[in-house]
C-alpha positions in Angstrom: 0.0 0.0 0.0 2.8 2.4 0.8 4.3 2.0 -2.7 0.9 2.7 -4.3 0.3 5.8 -2.2 3.5 7.5 -3.2 2.8 7.9 -6.9 -0.8 9.0 -6.3 0.4 11.7 -3.9 2.9 13.0 -6.4 0.3 13.1 -9.2 -2.1 15.0 -6.9 0.6 17.6 -6.1 1.3 18.0 -9.7 -2.3 18.7 -10.5 -2.8 21.3 -7.8 -1.1 24.3 -9.7 -3.3 23.5 -12.8 -6.5 23.9 -10.8 -5.7 27.6 -10.2 -4.8 28.3 -13.8 -7.0 30.0 -16.4 -6.3 29.5 -20.0 -6.6 32.8 -21.9 -7.0 32.7 -25.7 -4.6 34.9 -27.6 -6.6 37.7 -29.4 -7.0 37.2 -33.2 -5.0 40.1 -34.8 -7.4 40.0 -37.7 -10.4 40.6 -35.5 -12.0 44.1 -36.3 -12.6 45.0 -32.7 -8.9 44.2 -31.8 -7.7 46.3 -34.7 -9.9 49.2 -33.7 -8.7 49.1 -30.2 -5.1 49.3 -31.4 -5.8 52.3 -33.7 -5.0 55.9 -32.7 -7.9 58.3 -32.5 -6.8 59.9 -35.8 -6.7 56.5 -37.6 -10.0 55.4 -36.2 -11.8 58.6 -37.2 -10.2 58.5 -40.6 -11.4 54.9 -41.1 -15.0 55.9 -40.0 -15.0 59.0 -42.3 -13.9 56.8 -45.2 -16.6 54.3 -44.4 -19.4 56.9 -44.6 -18.0 59.2 -47.2 -19.4 57.7 -50.4 -22.6 56.1 -49.1 -23.8 58.8 -46.7 -21.9 62.1 -46.7 -21.9 62.8 -50.5 -25.5 61.8 -50.9 -26.6 64.0 -48.0 -24.9 67.0 -49.6 -26.3 66.3 -53.0 -29.9 65.6 -51.8 -30.0 68.8 -49.7 -28.1 71.2 -52.0 -29.9 74.3 -53.1 -28.9 77.1 -55.4 -26.6 79.5 -53.4 -28.1 82.5 -55.1 -31.7 81.5 -54.3 -30.8 80.5 -50.8 -29.3 83.9 -50.0 -32.2 85.7 -51.6 -34.4 83.8 -49.2 -32.1 84.6 -46.2 -32.3 88.3 -47.1 -36.0 88.2 -47.5 -37.1 85.9 -44.6 -34.2 85.7 -42.3 -31.6 83.1 -41.5 -33.8 81.0 -39.2 -36.6 80.7 -41.7 -34.2 79.7 -44.5 -32.5 77.4 -42.1 -35.7 75.7 -41.1 -36.5 75.2 -44.9 -33.0 74.1 -46.1 -30.5 74.0 -43.2 -28.9 71.2 -41.4 -27.6 71.4 -37.9 -27.1 69.3 -34.7 -29.9 69.4 -32.2 -30.1 72.6 -30.2 -31.0 76.1 -31.2 -27.5 77.4 -30.1 -25.9 75.5 -32.9 -25.3 77.4 -36.2 -27.0 76.5 -39.4 -25.2 74.5 -42.0 -26.2 74.7 -45.6 -25.6 72.4 -48.6 -25.4 74.6 -51.7 -24.4 74.5 -55.4 -23.6 77.3 -57.9 -21.4 78.7 -60.5 -19.3 81.8 -60.7 -16.2 83.5 -61.9 -12.9 83.1 -60.1 -11.7 86.6 -59.1 -8.8 85.5 -56.9 -6.9 82.2 -56.5 -4.4 81.1 -53.9 -3.4 77.5 -54.7 0.1 77.6 -53.2 -0.9 77.8 -49.6 -1.8 74.8 -47.4 -5.0 76.7 -46.9 -5.6 77.0 -50.6 -8.8 78.8 -51.7 -10.7 80.3 -54.6 -12.6 83.6 -54.3 -15.7 83.4 -56.5 -18.1 86.0 -57.9 -21.5 84.5 -58.4 -23.6 87.6 -59.2 -21.4 89.1 -61.9 -20.6 92.3 -60.1 -16.8 91.7 -60.1 -16.6 91.2 -56.3 -16.1 87.9 -54.5 -19.3 86.5 -52.9 -17.8 83.4 -51.4 -14.6 81.5 -50.7 -14.1 77.9 -51.8 -11.9 76.2 -49.3 -9.6 73.8 -51.2 -7.2 72.8 -48.4 -5.5 70.6 -47.3 -6.0 73.0 -44.3 -9.8 73.6 -44.2 -11.4 75.8 -41.5 -14.6 74.8 -39.7 -16.7 71.7 -39.1 -19.5 72.2 -41.6 -19.1 68.8 -43.2 -19.4 67.0 -39.9 -22.2 69.2 -38.5 -24.3 69.0 -41.6 -24.7 65.2 -41.3 -27.9 64.4 -39.4 -26.6 60.9 -38.7 -23.5 62.1 -36.9 -24.4 62.6 -33.2 -21.9 63.9 -30.6 -23.0 61.5 -27.9 -22.0 58.6 -30.1 -18.3 59.6 -29.7 -16.0 59.4 -26.7 -15.3 63.1 -26.2 -14.9 66.4 -27.9 -11.4 65.6 -29.0 -12.5 62.5 -30.9 -15.4 64.5 -32.4 -13.0 67.2 -33.6 -10.8 64.6 -35.2 -13.7 63.3 -37.2 -14.3 66.8 -38.6 -10.7 66.9 -39.6 -10.9 63.5 -41.3 -14.0 64.6 -43.3 -12.3 67.8 -44.4 -9.3 65.7 -45.5 -11.5 63.6 -47.7 -13.1 66.7 -49.2 -9.6 68.0 -50.1 -8.6 64.6 -51.5 -11.5 64.5 -53.9 -10.8 67.8 -55.6 -8.9 68.3 -58.8 -7.8 71.9 -59.6 -6.0 72.6 -62.8 -2.6 74.3 -62.8 -2.0 77.8 -64.2 -3.8 81.1 -63.9 -7.4 80.5 -62.7 -8.5 84.1 -62.4 -11.3 84.8 -64.9 -12.3 81.1 -65.3 -15.7 79.7 -64.5 -16.1 77.3 -61.6 -19.1 75.1 -60.7 -19.3 73.8 -57.2 -21.3 71.9 -54.6 -20.6 71.7 -50.9 -21.4 72.9 -47.4 -20.8 75.9 -45.2 -21.8 77.3 -41.8 -23.7 80.5 -41.1 -24.0 81.9 -37.5 -25.3 85.2 -38.8 -26.7 86.2 -42.2 -23.9 88.7 -42.7 -21.1 86.1 -42.2 -18.7 85.5 -45.0 -19.4 82.3 -46.9 -16.5 79.8 -46.6 -17.8 76.7 -48.5 -16.1 73.3 -48.3 -16.6 71.9 -51.8 -17.4 68.2 -52.3 -17.5 68.6 -56.0 -15.7 71.3 -58.1 -15.0 71.8 -61.8 -13.0 74.6 -63.3 -13.9 75.3 -66.9 
């Protein structure tokens, strides 16, 4: 009996450490949730912006775009809030400014394509003076593209920093989709569609184009 007991005791002792062990499966590096967790905020927001750009952002702009000339005639006649209620897009809350999707055509009266904040100044009413700025980028001011999207809600994001990085990612995609010819652009006709923000009816129009063609 003594000889039989000894091997059993040894086996029992060997099994004791295993009872307290928990086998953890190595994460699959190809799993989407693992990849997202390992991304930086910039990369994650860039991936999300790219995911929604063609199927959601561009159709939202096109479906809501109105003539810039007609829109501002309505703003002058009825006020910003009336025009905003009819055509504007904005996050929930009256404190938020109106964002408008608009299209139009005009003559380029000034062009700055060398700066990182490249832009075209455009006359749309043929009086020789610029009526709006087309922001070409890559540095684009404002968050109009993000804030004009009714399906983008702040509370769906971690914090204000992440939300701001989404705005930057959308602006980057707008810039990437533009093709501007080289050479002197002043005097040439440009057609455009895009979005801009108005807090007051007298604010300068700084439109972020999603489509642009210089003739």
